[in-house]
C-alpha positions as CSV (number, residue, x, y, z in Angstrom):
1,S,0.0,0.0,0.0
2,E,1.1,3.6,-0.6
3,A,0.4,6.2,2.0
4,I,-1.1,9.4,0.4
5,H,-1.0,11.4,3.6
6,A,2.7,11.6,4.4
7,G,3.7,14.8,6.1
8,Y,0.3,16.0,7.0
9,V,0.3,17.1,10.7
10,G,-2.9,16.5,12.7
11,K,-4.5,14.2,10.2
12,V,-7.8,12.5,11.1
13,M,-7.9,10.3,8.0
14,Q,-5.3,7.8,6.6
15,P,-5.8,7.7,2.8
16,L,-4.0,4.7,1.2
17,L,-3.8,3.4,-2.3
18,V,-3.7,-0.3,-2.1
19,T,-2.8,-2.9,-4.8
20,L,-4.1,-6.5,-4.4
21,D,-2.4,-9.1,-6.6
22,P,-4.1,-12.3,-7.7
23,S,-1.4,-14.4,-6.3
24,D,-1.7,-12.6,-2.8
25,A,-3.1,-14.8,0.0
26,P,-6.5,-13.4,1.4
27,A,-5.8,-10.7,4.0
28,A,-6.2,-11.6,7.5
29,L,-9.4,-10.2,9.1
30,V,-8.8,-7.1,11.1
31,S,-10.9,-4.8,13.1
32,H,-10.3,-1.1,14.3
33,S,-12.0,1.8,15.6
34,G,-13.4,4.6,13.4
35,Q,-14.9,4.6,9.9
36,E,-13.6,3.2,6.6
37,F,-14.3,3.9,2.9
38,N,-13.1,1.9,0.0
39,Y,-13.3,2.9,-3.7
40,V,-12.1,0.5,-6.4
41,V,-9.9,2.3,-8.9
42,S,-9.3,-0.8,-11.2
43,G,-9.9,-4.5,-11.1
44,T,-12.3,-6.5,-8.9
45,M,-11.9,-7.2,-5.2
46,A,-13.9,-9.0,-2.5
47,L,-14.5,-7.3,0.9
48,V,-15.1,-9.9,3.6
49,F,-17.1,-8.2,6.3
50,D,-19.0,-9.7,9.1
51,D,-19.0,-13.2,7.7
52,K,-20.4,-11.9,4.3
53,E,-18.5,-11.3,1.1
54,L,-19.1,-8.3,-1.2
55,I,-17.8,-8.2,-4.7
56,L,-16.7,-4.7,-5.8
57,E,-15.7,-3.7,-9.3
58,Q,-14.1,-0.5,-10.8
59,G,-16.1,2.4,-9.7
60,D,-17.7,0.7,-6.8
61,S,-17.3,2.0,-3.1
62,V,-18.3,1.0,0.2
63,Y,-18.4,3.0,3.5
64,F,-18.5,0.8,6.7
65,N,-17.9,0.5,10.4
66,P,-14.5,-1.3,10.7
67,N,-15.1,-2.4,14.3
68,S,-16.4,-5.7,12.7
69,P,-13.7,-8.1,11.4
70,H,-13.0,-7.3,7.7
71,G,-10.4,-7.9,4.9
72,Q,-10.0,-7.4,1.2
73,R,-8.7,-9.8,-1.6
74,C,-8.2,-9.7,-5.3
75,V,-10.8,-11.4,-7.5
76,G,-9.9,-12.6,-11.0
77,D,-6.6,-12.7,-12.8
78,K,-5.7,-9.0,-12.8
79,P,-4.6,-6.8,-9.8
80,A,-7.2,-4.8,-8.0
81,V,-6.3,-1.3,-6.9
82,F,-8.5,0.5,-4.4
83,L,-8.3,3.7,-2.4
84,T,-9.1,3.4,1.2
85,M,-9.7,6.2,3.7
86,I,-9.6,5.3,7.4
87,A,-10.7,7.8,10.0
88,E,-9.9,6.9,13.6
């Protein structure tokens, strides 16, 4: 992942550009405080959230409470790139 917020003092949000490769193992489920927003820039990804799986394609977005266990993985044979904004 690539931090987009480097050098910003007093930040409330963490914007990251994340690339998921088809060969990557599914991410371990994590939970954290705050709020999270994901926007798919290219490719297809799966968001596992609260024992459900949501398939997101280019242009799709989701805004959720990250207190529940969640994780993202690539779907298909091309990398998936998404922008995530985490506010804690």
